[in-house]
N, C-alpha and C positions, 0 to 999 in steps of 0.2 A: 659191519660195526666199524668205526675207524679206531686206529691204534692210539693209544695215548703215550704221547712223546717222552713223557717221564719214564713211564714204565720201560719203554723200549730200551732207553738208555740206562736203566736201572739206577737213578737217582731220585730224591727227593724233589717236592716241588720248591723247596728253599734253597736248593743247591746252586753254589755260585758258578761262576762262569769257568773256574779253573776245573770245578768237579765235573762239570759238563763236558769239558774238553779231555780229561782224563778219561772218563767213561768211554766217549766215542772212540778215541784211539785204542782203545783196550778191543773194543767189540769190532772195529774196523778191522784191525790185524787178525781177528779170528775169522770174520765172514767175508773178507775180500775174495773175488771171484778168481783172482791170480793165486790165493792160496788154499782156499776151501772150495772143493770140487763137489761137496754134498748137495744133492737135491734141495732147493730152497734157500741155499746160502746167497745167490745173489740178490733175491727178493729182500731177504733180511738184511744184506748190505745197503739196499737202496732205502729202505724203510727208516734205519737207524742214520744214513746219511741225510735223509729229509727231516728227521727230528732234530738231529745236529745243527742244521743250518738254520732252523727255524727257531731254537732256544739260544743259540748262540747270539742271535741278534738282539739285542734289548728291545728294540720295537716290535719285531714280530714275535717275541716272546711274551710281551705285555699283550697283544692282540691275543694270542692263543690263549692265555690264562683268564683273559676276558671273556671271549667268545666261545672257547673250546674248538673242537675239530672243524667246523664251519667259519673260522675266524677270518678268512680271506673275504669270504661273501659278505659278511657283516662289516668288516672294515671298508671294502669297497663302498658298500652303499652308504656308509658313514661319511666317506670322502665325497661320494658324489651329492649326498645331501649338503655338505658344506660348502661345495664350489656353487651349488643352486643359490644358496642361502647369499653367499657374496656377490653372484651376479643380479640377484633380484635386490640387492641394496639392504639387506637383512644383516650384513656383517659388521654394519658400525657399531659404535659404543651404544649399549644398549638395545641395540636392534635384533641381534642374532640369538638364535636357541642355545643355551649351553645343555648338552645333553648328559647324562650320566646314569651308569646301572646302580641299582640299589637291590639288595638282597630281598628276595621276595619269600613267602613261606615256603617255596618248593622250587628254588633255583634264582633266577634273578628276573625283575620285571624293569620295563623301561619307561623312563617320565621326563618329562622336559622341566628344567630347572626355570622358574618362571621369572627370567629377567628380560622381559621383552617377548619371550618365545620365539617362534618362527618368523619367517619373511613376512611383513605387513603385520606384525604383531600377532598372528594366529599360532595357537599351540600345536605341538607336533605330536602326532600319532604315530610312534615308531612302527607298530604293527601295520597301520595302513601304509606308511612309506615304503617299507620292507614288501609288502604285497605289491604294491605299484611296481617296484623294482623287478622283483623277481617272478610274480605270479604266485603259485603254490608255495608255501613257506615251511621247512621243517621246524617243530617246535624247540623251545630252549631246553638245554639240560636242566635237571635237577640235581641237587646234591644233598647227601645226609652221611653221617656218620655211625659205624657200628662198633661198639665195643667188645673186645674177646678178652678171655683170660689168655695166659701164656699156652696152657695146655690145649685149649679150644684152638689156637691158632697154629699148635703145632700138629695135632691131628686134622684139622681142616674137616670137610664134610657138609652136608645140606644145613641151611638154615632159613628160617621163616622170619621175615622182617616185616612189620606192619608201620605203616607211615601215613602221615595226614596228607591228603591230597591238596591240590590248589582251591578246590571249592569246601574243603573242611571234611570230605568224605575220607573212610579208612581204606589204604589201598594194601593189599598184601603182595609181598613178593618173596619168591624161592631162589635164594641164593646158593651156590657151591663154591664153600671157602676152600682154596686150594692148599693142601697139606704145607705148612712151614709159612702160612702168611705173616708178612711183616708189618710193622706198624707204619702206618702211613699209606699202605698198598691200597690202590684204587680198583674197584670191581665195578664194570660199567654193565649195566641191565638195559639192554636194547628196548627201546619204546616206553621206557618206565618214565620219562619225563614229560614235560609241558607239551598240550595236544598241538598239533601242527595248524597252519593256516590254509583253506581251502583243501587241495587234494595232499598238502604235505603231511608226511608222517610225524609222529610224535618224537620228541627228543628222548634221550637216554637218562637214565637215573645213574648218578655217579656215585657210590658208595665209598667212603674212605675208613679204612679200617684201624681202629686204635687198640693196642695190647696193652692191656693195663696188668702192672705188677702185683702180686700179692705177697703176703708175708714170708714165701718160701721160695719164689720164682721170680726172676727178673729177666727183661730180654735187652740185649745191647747188640742192635743190627740184628744179623742171623746168629748171634751168639746167645747163649742161655746162661744165666748164673744162678745158681740154687745154693741154699744153706745145706751145709752138712752138718748135722750135731752128732757130737761125740763125747766120749767119757773122758775125765783126766788121764787116766791109765790108757786108753787107746791113743790119746796125743801123745803120750810118754813114751809108750813102748812100740807102738805100731800096730795097725791092724787092719782087716779086710772088712770094710763096713757095707753091708746090705741094705740099699734104700731105693725110694721110689723116684725116677726120673720122669720126665713127659712122655718118654717113649717106652717106658714099663720099668720094671725093677732092674737095678744093676749093682755090681760090686764095686766099692773104690776102695784102693790100695791107699792107705793112709802111713806115709813113711815115720818112723820115729821122731820125736822132736817135734812134732808139728804143733804151732801155737795157732789160737785163734786169729782169723784173717789169712791165713794162707790160703791160695788159691789152686786146686788140683785140675789139671787139663785131661778131659777125656775127649779126644779128636774125634771129629766126625758125629759126635753125639748132640749137637746142637739142633737149630731148624733146619729141616729137609728142604732141599731147593731143587725144583724141576729142571732137569737139565744142567745143573749146576752143583757145584761143591757144597756140602752141608756145614753148617756152622759148628763150633765147638760147645761142650758143656763145660762150664768151670764150676766145681763144687769147693764152696767156700767154708773154710773148717770154723766150726763154732763150739767151743768146748763148754758142756754143761756140767753142773755138780749137782748132786743129790739134793733136792730142796728140803727134805727132811731124814738125814742120815741116820741110820740105825745106830745103837750104842756102840756096835763093833766097827762099823765104818768110822764113826767118830774116832774111836780109840785108834784106828789104823792112820787117820789122817793127821792126828797129834803126833804120832810116832815119826811119820813122815817130816813133819815139822820140825821135830827135835832132831832128826838125823840129817836133813838136807841143808845143804849150804847155798843152794840157789837163790840168787835175789833177783826177780825181774826187772827191779828198777835199775839196779846198777849194770845188769847186761844190756840194756836197752839204749 
C-alpha cells in the first residue's frame, strides 16, 4: 500500500510551501542516516525525501493531488495523448479534446469536455486509452469522510463504515482508528476503491477523518480544550476540582482568583501520538452560579455584595 505523502510529512493537504519545507527539515534532521542509526531510519528518510520533492514542486503536487499514488503513470499517459493529438492535427482551435476529472459517486470519473473531442472529432474514452497504454490498469481511488467525536478520536479502535458503491450497492468496511487520530487525517483501505481494468487490482478507499467539537470538548491540532465548570467560591478561593477528561477522570488544581476564560494547562494529557509527543489538555474555567439559590445562599450573596468593594468593570 502506497504511503500518503502528506501523512509522511505530517502536514495537511492545504499546507503551503513553507509548512511543507519546515516539516521536511524537521524530519530530515531526525531520520538522516548520518544521525539516526536505528533500523529503518534510512528507509524513512528516503520516503520523506520523495514526499518532499513531489509536494515542494507545484506541478508534481498538482498531479499527485489529482491522481494519487499512481500520479506519474496517469500524467505520462495524459502527456502522451496530448502529443498524439497534436501530431494528428487535433490540437488546433476547436479540434483537440480538453479533458477534466469530475467527482463521481465514489472517487473520480473521466470524461471528455465536448469542444471538438479527440483527433478527427472522435470522443475520448480514457479507460480505453489508459488500457492501450498500460494493458491492465489499477482502479481509481475512492474518497469518503468519517465524523468522530473528540473522545472517539482520542480512544481510537474498530469502526464499521457503510458506503454506497459505484453501482449503488452498499459496501461495508472495517476500519481501525488509531488512538489520537487528528482532524484531516487520512486512512487508506487497500482495494476498497474502484475496480481495475483487466487484471489490474482495485484502487484504494481513502477516508478523511473529521473530528467534530461538542459542547464540552474541542480539538486544536493535537491539543484538547475542555470547559471546566466551577462555583464562584472555588474560583475565588481556589480548589482541586474532579472532572472527566477524554482519557478518564482527572483532578484539576484551580488557583485562587481564577476568572472565567482562564486556561489551565495539563501537559501531555491531550491527544496521544504514536511514536511522538502527545498534545496538551487545556481546562477553560467557566464559573457557574446556582440557578435557583436557596434563601440562605441568597442571604450570603447579598452579604458579600454589601461587604465587597470588588468591581469587575473597573478592574478590566
